[in-house]
C-alpha positions in Angstrom: 0.4 -74.9 -26.0 -1.0 -71.5 -25.0 1.1 -68.4 -25.1 1.7 -67.1 -21.6 3.5 -64.2 -19.9 6.6 -65.5 -18.0 8.7 -63.8 -15.3 12.3 -65.0 -15.0 15.6 -64.1 -13.4 18.8 -63.8 -15.4 20.7 -66.7 -14.0 23.9 -66.8 -16.2 25.5 -64.9 -19.0 28.3 -66.3 -21.2 30.2 -64.5 -23.9 30.6 -66.9 -26.8 32.3 -64.6 -29.4 33.0 -60.9 -29.9 29.3 -60.3 -30.7 27.4 -63.5 -29.6 26.1 -64.1 -26.1 24.4 -67.0 -24.3 21.8 -66.0 -21.7 20.2 -68.4 -19.3 16.9 -67.4 -17.7 15.5 -69.2 -14.6 11.7 -69.2 -14.7 9.9 -67.8 -11.7 6.2 -67.2 -12.6 5.1 -69.7 -13.9 8.0 -71.9 -12.8 8.0 -74.2 -15.8 7.5 -73.9 -19.6 6.4 -76.7 -21.9 7.6 -76.0 -25.5 8.7 -77.8 -28.6 12.3 -77.8 -29.8 12.7 -74.9 -32.2 10.0 -72.6 -30.8 10.7 -69.0 -29.6 9.8 -66.5 -26.9 9.2 -62.8 -27.4 10.3 -59.7 -25.5 8.5 -56.3 -25.5 11.3 -53.8 -25.4 11.6 -50.0 -25.9 12.9 -48.7 -29.2 15.3 -45.9 -28.3 14.8 -44.2 -31.6 11.0 -43.9 -31.4 10.2 -44.3 -27.8 7.7 -47.0 -28.7 7.6 -50.6 -27.5 8.5 -53.2 -30.1 8.3 -57.0 -29.9 11.4 -59.1 -30.7 11.4 -62.9 -30.9 14.3 -65.2 -29.9 14.6 -68.9 -30.4 15.0 -71.1 -27.4 18.3 -72.8 -27.5 17.8 -75.2 -24.6 16.0 -78.6 -24.9 12.3 -79.1 -23.9 13.5 -81.5 -21.2 14.7 -78.4 -19.3 11.4 -76.9 -18.3 12.4 -74.6 -15.4 14.9 -72.5 -17.3 15.6 -71.6 -20.9 18.7 -70.5 -22.9 18.9 -67.8 -25.6 21.8 -67.3 -28.1 21.9 -64.0 -29.9 24.2 -61.6 -31.6 24.5 -57.9 -30.9 22.9 -55.9 -33.7 23.8 -52.2 -34.0 20.7 -50.1 -33.2 18.7 -53.3 -32.5 16.3 -52.7 -29.6 16.0 -56.4 -28.7 19.7 -57.3 -28.7 20.6 -54.0 -27.0 18.2 -54.8 -24.2 19.2 -58.4 -23.8 23.0 -57.5 -24.0 22.3 -55.0 -21.2 21.1 -57.7 -18.8 23.2 -58.6 -15.8 23.0 -61.7 -13.6 20.2 -61.4 -11.2 18.1 -59.0 -13.3 14.4 -59.8 -13.7 12.9 -60.1 -17.2 9.4 -60.8 -18.7 8.6 -62.4 -22.0 5.8 -64.3 -23.8 5.8 -67.7 -25.2 6.2 -70.3 -26.4 5.3 -69.6 -30.0 6.2 -70.6 -33.6 5.5 -73.3 -36.1 9.2 -74.0 -36.7 9.7 -77.0 -34.4 11.1 -80.5 -34.5 8.5 -83.0 -35.8 8.2 -86.5 -34.5 9.3 -88.4 -37.7 11.3 -91.5 -36.5 11.5 -92.9 -40.1 13.2 -89.8 -41.6 16.9 -88.7 -41.5 17.3 -85.1 -40.4 19.3 -82.3 -42.1 19.8 -79.0 -40.3 21.3 -76.0 -42.2 22.1 -72.8 -40.3 23.9 -69.5 -40.7 25.2 -67.5 -37.8 23.0 -67.6 -34.7 20.5 -69.6 -36.7 22.1 -72.4 -34.7 20.0 -71.5 -31.7 16.8 -73.6 -32.4 19.0 -76.4 -33.8 20.9 -76.6 -30.4 17.5 -77.3 -28.9 16.6 -79.8 -31.6 19.9 -81.7 -31.3 19.7 -82.0 -27.6 16.1 -83.1 -27.9 17.0 -85.8 -30.5 19.8 -87.0 -28.1 17.3 -87.1 -25.2 15.0 -89.2 -27.4 17.9 -91.6 -28.4 17.2 -90.9 -32.0 18.9 -93.5 -34.3 18.4 -92.1 -37.8 21.1 -90.0 -39.4 21.3 -86.4 -38.3 23.5 -83.9 -40.2 24.2 -80.2 -39.3 25.7 -77.8 -41.8 26.6 -74.5 -40.1 28.0 -71.4 -41.9 30.0 -68.8 -40.2 32.4 -66.1 -41.4 35.8 -66.7 -39.8 37.6 -68.2 -36.8 36.6 -65.4 -34.5 33.0 -66.3 -35.1 33.3 -70.0 -33.9 31.5 -71.2 -30.9 29.8 -74.4 -29.6 32.4 -76.6 -31.5 33.2 -78.5 -28.3 29.5 -78.9 -27.5 28.9 -80.3 -31.0 31.7 -82.8 -30.5 30.0 -84.0 -27.3 26.8 -84.4 -29.2 28.4 -86.7 -31.8 28.9 -89.1 -28.9 25.3 -88.7 -27.6 23.7 -89.0 -31.0 24.4 -92.3 -32.7 24.6 -91.1 -36.3 25.3 -87.3 -36.0 27.6 -85.4 -38.3 28.4 -81.7 -37.7 30.2 -79.6 -40.3 31.1 -76.0 -39.8 32.2 -74.0 -42.9 33.8 -70.6 -42.9 33.1 -68.2 -45.8 36.0 -65.8 -45.0 38.6 -68.0 -43.1 41.8 -66.5 -41.8 45.1 -68.3 -42.4 45.4 -71.6 -40.4 41.9 -72.8 -40.9 41.9 -76.5 -42.0 38.2 -77.1 -42.0 35.5 -76.6 -44.7 35.5 -73.2 -46.5 32.9 -71.4 -48.6 29.2 -70.8 -48.1 27.0 -73.3 -46.4 24.9 -73.7 -49.6 27.8 -75.5 -51.2 27.6 -78.3 -48.6 23.9 -78.8 -49.4 24.7 -78.9 -53.1 27.7 -81.3 -52.9 26.9 -83.6 -50.0 23.1 -84.2 -50.1 22.9 -87.2 -52.4 19.3 -88.2 -51.8 16.3 -86.7 -50.2 14.5 -90.0 -49.8 13.2 -90.3 -46.2 14.8 -86.9 -45.3 13.4 -84.0 -43.3 15.1 -80.6 -43.8 15.2 -77.7 -41.4 16.7 -74.3 -42.4 17.4 -71.3 -40.1 19.3 -68.2 -41.1 19.2 -65.4 -43.6 16.6 -65.3 -46.3 19.1 -65.8 -49.1 20.3 -69.1 -47.7 16.8 -70.3 -47.1 15.9 -69.7 -50.8 19.1 -71.2 -52.2 19.1 -74.3 -50.1 15.4 -74.9 -50.7 16.0 -74.7 -54.4 18.9 -77.1 -54.1 16.9 -79.6 -52.2 13.9 -79.3 -54.4 16.0 -80.1 -57.5 17.1 -83.4 -55.8 13.5 -84.5 -55.1 10.6 -83.9 -52.7 10.8 -84.0 -49.0 9.6 -81.8 -46.1 11.5 -78.5 -45.8 10.8 -76.3 -42.8 12.2 -72.8 -42.5 12.8 -70.1 -40.0 14.0 -66.6 -41.2 16.2 -64.4 -39.1 14.4 -61.4 -37.7 16.2 -58.1 -38.4 16.4 -56.6 -34.9 16.6 -53.1 -36.4 12.9 -53.3 -37.3 12.2 -55.1 -40.6 11.5 -58.7 -41.2 13.7 -60.2 -44.0 11.8 -61.2 -47.2 
C-alpha cells in the first residue's frame, strides 16, 4: 500500500483519562484508506521550540474494516509537538497526514495463538488488531496483557469486556504498577504476566508495543521459553528522540 497524503475532518474527540484522548478523523481526500491493523499515520507539525517542522507517527486504533475514518489514541506529552498539536484540535478542524506506514501489523497466521503485550497508549495498534481479529471470526486463543500505572489511567475496560464476547477465545488482563487502595485486579509490571502466565510458545505469535524496556524484557522472557515470532513497536518520544 503506497503512502499517500490524506485530508480529513476532526469528527469526534473523547477524553479517556486525565492525559489520554481519542480522536476520530473522517477522511475527505481521498475518502478511504486501506491499511493493515497495527500500521500508523504521520503528521507534520511545527516544533514551537525550534520553529521547524517535525514528523510524528501515531498508530491507527480503528480496524481496517472502517476505511472512511480512523481513530487515534494518544497521551499528552509535555513539550511534545505532536501531542500538543493533536490535543489542540477541535471538532470540525481540518487536518492533513500521510500514511499508512509501518511493518508492525497483524499477520495472517490462522494456526497460531496471539499474545499482545502493551504499556500505556501502546494499546492503540492492539485495539485495531483485536477488532480485526473479531471481524475475521478468529478462533485461536488471543491474550492481551496491558500495563498501566493506577486507576486514574484506566480506559477501554468496558470495550475489552465487549470484545471478550466477540472473540471466541479472548482473555484481557490489565495490571497496575502503582495501584491505589481498592484495586482488586492484577498488580505489578506487565513483564511479570509474561513471565508467570506464558507456559508455552509453541504455535504462538507475540506482538509487543510500548516502552523500550518492556520490549527488551518481554522479548528475553519469551525467547527463554522457546522460539516463536516476536514483533515489536517502540513508543516514539514526542519530545524529539526515538527510544533505543
